[in-house]
N, C-alpha and C positions, 0 to 999 in steps of 0.2 A: 554388505545390507548388516549394521549393528543389528542388535537382539531390543535393544531397545525398540524397534523401529518395527519392528515383527509383528504377523497379526495374532502368530500362535505359536504354540512353542514345535521346535522341529526334532524330528530322532533324528541321529546319526542313521545311513542307510545306504547302503550300496548294491547294486543292482543295474543291470541296463537295460534303456529301452529305446524301441526303438518308435519312429513317428516318421511324418510328414509335415512339411510345409508349404506354402506356394507361394513363389516370389516373383517380382519383376525382374525381368533381365531382359535389357536391350529391346525394349519395346515388348516382350513377348513372357506370357503370365505363361512358368513351369513347374511342375510340380516334385521339387524335391524329396527324396525316402532316405531318415538320416538318421542315426545313432546316437544316444550319449551314455552317459554313468549318472546316473543317482547317485547325490552325495547323501545329500540329507529331504527327508521329507512335511510333512504340517498334512492336517486334514483340508488346507487352503490350496497345497500348492509343495513346489519341490524345490531343489535346485538341481541343475542339471550341470554336467560336466560334456563340451563336448568338438568337434573339428569346426564344426560350420559356424561363424561370424551370427547367427541370430539378432537382432534388432527388434526391441522393445517393440512391440507393437504386434512383431512377427503370431499368428493363432499356429499353432497346434495339434493336430491329431494325432490322437496314439495308437497305434494298431493292437487291434484288439485281444484281451489276453494280456493287457497289461495294467485293466487294475483303473483303467483311466478314460476319463473320454476324450477332453479336449484342452487349454491352455493357453493360455496369454504371455508372453514375453514381456517380463516387468522390469529386469535390467539386466544387464551384462557386463561382466569384467575380462579382460586380459588375463589370462593364469599361462605364465610359460604359453609354451606353441598351443595353446588349445583356450578355450572359452568358460565362464560359469557361468549361469545365465537361471534367472528367477523366475517361473512360473506360476503364475497363480490359475487355477482350473476353473473352467466357465463351464 
C-alpha cells in the first residue's frame, strides 16, 4: 500500500503478535490460533507478516496483553513464502 493512501503515518515496529481468527473450512467453522510479526503500526492499524493466507474481511482477535483488541484484514500481499497483511483496528 502506498504511503499516500494511508490514513495515518506508520512507525517501524517489530514484535511478535498472537491472534485468533475464525474461518470456514469444508462447511465447518474453525478457530485458528496463529501468530505473526508486526512490521509497522499506527493508531489505526498495523502491517503484519504471517504464514497463514488471511483474506480481506477476516476479523482477528488479538491475545490479551498485546495492547490491541481486534482488527479486520483490509489487504494482503504475498511476500516470499509468507504474506504481508494490512489490519485496521476495530
